[in-house]
C-alpha positions in Angstrom: 83.5 -121.5 142.2 84.9 -119.1 139.7 87.4 -120.0 137.0 90.0 -117.4 136.6 93.2 -116.8 134.5 96.0 -115.2 136.5 98.6 -113.4 134.4 102.1 -113.3 136.5 102.5 -109.5 135.8 105.7 -109.5 137.8 107.4 -111.8 135.2 108.0 -111.4 131.4 106.2 -111.2 129.2 103.4 -110.0 131.1 105.3 -107.4 133.1 104.8 -105.3 129.7 101.4 -103.7 130.2 100.6 -103.8 126.7 101.1 -107.6 126.4 98.9 -108.3 129.6 96.1 -105.7 127.8 96.4 -107.7 124.5 95.8 -111.1 126.5 92.9 -109.8 128.3 91.4 -108.4 125.3 91.9 -111.5 123.2 89.6 -113.7 125.5 85.9 -114.0 124.8 84.6 -115.6 128.0 81.2 -115.9 126.4 82.1 -117.8 123.4 84.1 -120.3 125.9 80.8 -120.7 127.9 78.6 -120.9 125.2 80.8 -123.3 123.1 81.8 -125.7 126.1 79.2 -125.8 128.5 75.6 -126.7 128.5 74.3 -124.5 131.2 76.7 -125.5 133.8 78.6 -122.4 133.7 77.9 -118.6 133.7 80.2 -116.0 132.1 81.6 -113.7 134.7 84.2 -110.8 133.8 84.9 -109.7 137.5 87.3 -111.1 140.4 85.7 -109.6 143.3 81.9 -110.1 143.0 81.8 -113.3 145.0 78.2 -113.7 145.5 75.9 -115.2 142.8 74.0 -112.7 140.8 76.5 -109.8 141.4 78.3 -108.3 138.5 81.3 -105.6 138.5 80.6 -102.0 137.4 83.6 -102.7 134.7 84.6 -105.6 132.7 87.2 -106.3 129.7 85.4 -107.6 126.6 87.0 -109.1 123.7 88.5 -106.6 121.3 90.8 -108.6 118.8 92.0 -105.7 116.6 92.8 -103.7 119.5 94.7 -106.6 120.9 96.6 -107.0 117.8 97.3 -103.4 117.8 99.1 -103.9 121.2 100.9 -106.6 120.2 102.5 -104.7 117.2 103.3 -107.7 115.1 105.1 -109.3 118.0 105.3 -113.0 118.4 105.0 -113.3 122.3 105.7 -116.7 123.5 103.9 -117.7 126.8 102.9 -120.7 129.0 99.4 -121.5 129.8 99.4 -123.9 132.9 96.2 -125.6 134.1 95.4 -128.6 136.3 94.5 -131.2 134.0 91.3 -133.4 135.2 90.6 -130.9 138.1 87.9 -128.8 136.9 84.7 -129.7 134.6 85.8 -129.3 130.7 89.1 -127.6 131.9 90.9 -129.1 128.8 88.6 -127.6 126.5 88.7 -124.4 128.5 92.4 -124.2 128.2 92.5 -124.9 124.6 89.8 -122.3 123.7 91.8 -119.4 125.7 94.8 -120.6 124.1 93.4 -120.5 120.7 91.9 -116.9 121.3 95.4 -115.9 122.4 97.2 -117.4 119.2 94.4 -115.5 117.1 96.2 -112.1 118.3 99.9 -113.0 118.1 100.6 -115.2 121.1 102.5 -118.5 120.9 101.2 -120.7 123.4 102.9 -124.0 125.1 100.4 -125.6 127.2 101.3 -127.1 130.5 98.7 -129.4 132.1 99.9 -130.6 135.8 98.2 -132.2 138.6 96.3 -130.0 140.9 98.7 -130.4 143.6 101.6 -129.4 141.9 99.7 -126.3 140.8 98.9 -125.2 144.0 102.5 -125.7 145.1 103.8 -123.8 142.2 101.4 -121.1 142.6 102.2 -120.8 146.3 106.0 -120.8 145.7 105.9 -118.0 142.9 107.2 -120.7 140.4 105.0 -119.7 137.5 105.2 -117.6 134.6 103.0 -116.6 131.9 99.2 -117.5 132.3 97.6 -120.3 134.7 94.0 -121.1 135.2 93.1 -121.4 138.9 89.6 -121.8 140.6 88.8 -118.8 143.0 86.4 -120.6 145.6 84.5 -117.9 147.9 84.6 -120.1 151.0 83.7 -116.8 152.7 81.3 -114.7 150.7 83.0 -111.3 151.2 85.2 -109.5 148.6 88.1 -109.1 151.0 88.4 -113.2 151.1 89.5 -112.8 147.3 91.7 -109.8 148.0 93.5 -111.2 150.8 93.9 -114.4 148.4 94.8 -112.9 145.3 95.5 -109.2 145.3 97.5 -108.1 148.2 101.4 -108.1 148.0 101.3 -111.0 150.4 98.4 -113.1 148.9 98.8 -116.6 147.5 99.3 -115.7 144.0 101.5 -112.7 144.4 100.8 -111.8 140.8 99.2 -108.2 141.2 100.4 -106.9 144.4 101.4 -102.9 145.0 101.4 -100.4 147.6 98.4 -98.8 146.1 96.0 -101.8 146.3 97.6 -103.0 149.8 96.5 -99.6 151.1 93.0 -99.8 149.5 92.6 -103.4 150.9 93.1 -101.8 154.4 90.6 -99.1 153.7 87.9 -101.4 152.7 88.5 -103.5 155.7 88.4 -100.7 157.9 85.5 -98.9 156.3 82.6 -97.6 158.4 79.9 -99.6 156.4 79.2 -102.2 154.0 78.3 -99.5 151.4 81.7 -97.6 151.9 83.7 -100.8 151.6 82.0 -101.8 148.5 83.1 -98.7 146.6 86.7 -99.4 147.4 86.4 -103.0 146.5 84.8 -102.0 143.3 87.7 -99.8 142.6 90.4 -102.6 143.5 88.6 -104.8 140.9 88.5 -102.0 138.5 92.4 -101.5 138.6 93.5 -105.3 139.2 91.0 -106.6 136.4 90.3 -103.8 133.9 93.4 -101.5 134.3 96.1 -103.6 135.1 95.0 -106.9 133.7 96.3 -109.1 136.4 93.5 -111.6 136.0 91.2 -112.6 133.4 88.0 -113.9 134.8 86.2 -116.4 132.7 83.0 -118.0 134.7 81.4 -119.3 137.4 80.9 -123.1 137.7 77.0 -123.8 138.2 76.2 -126.7 140.5 72.7 -128.1 141.3 72.0 -130.2 144.2 69.0 -132.4 144.3 67.5 -134.9 146.8 64.6 -137.6 146.9 61.3 -136.7 148.0 61.8 -138.8 151.3 65.1 -137.0 152.0 65.2 -134.0 154.4 67.9 -131.9 156.4 70.2 -131.3 153.8 71.9 -127.9 154.1 74.2 -126.0 151.7 75.8 -123.7 153.9 77.2 -120.1 153.6 80.9 -121.4 153.0 79.9 -123.6 150.0 79.8 -127.0 151.8 77.2 -129.5 151.7 76.2 -130.4 155.5 75.0 -134.0 155.7 74.8 -134.2 159.6 71.1 -133.3 159.9 70.0 -135.5 156.9 67.0 -138.3 157.5 65.4 -140.4 155.2 61.6 -141.2 155.5 
């Protein structure tokens, strides 16, 4: 599971590219991971690198001075929405992200809501500002996240464009995996690094352990634990 900040770039204030980039440059995901988690999260600056261990070619790293320059002395008010109680340490994460944004000139209004309301509001296009949402690669291929978050008709609808839609079609119809991966890398660069529609934060890291007398537990490719074959000696 990857925790991602989504910028609603089709609405004010993040329809201003400079404001969106300033927000992306304000965030230090390494500081968040090291300060809040104890080995239970791994910093991750990409959106479409869905398999553990994969890293994108390009990421946005914190640059407070550049972020302040882009803000040009403006105090921009934003709403930061997050699912209270849904993800591990999410309250602390939201406060950390908000604090980093405020350090470069944003005024943050925190909006903790229940997970069901967040899903409903995301799908209904009701949100503005920044919201924190989990990207879960139930199918571990980049097109799963592209269809869910990047296309114009995606769940979030926060970054869609004819250019990205065409590239998504190109990746799906690519002749081989290598050709598809190069297109996905470019989609990631445009959406995350150039247009700053997303601020990827970290992967949640889980461990599964069983007693010595338990066998048959399967953690399958769609990130689900299958207990049907479990036996206890």
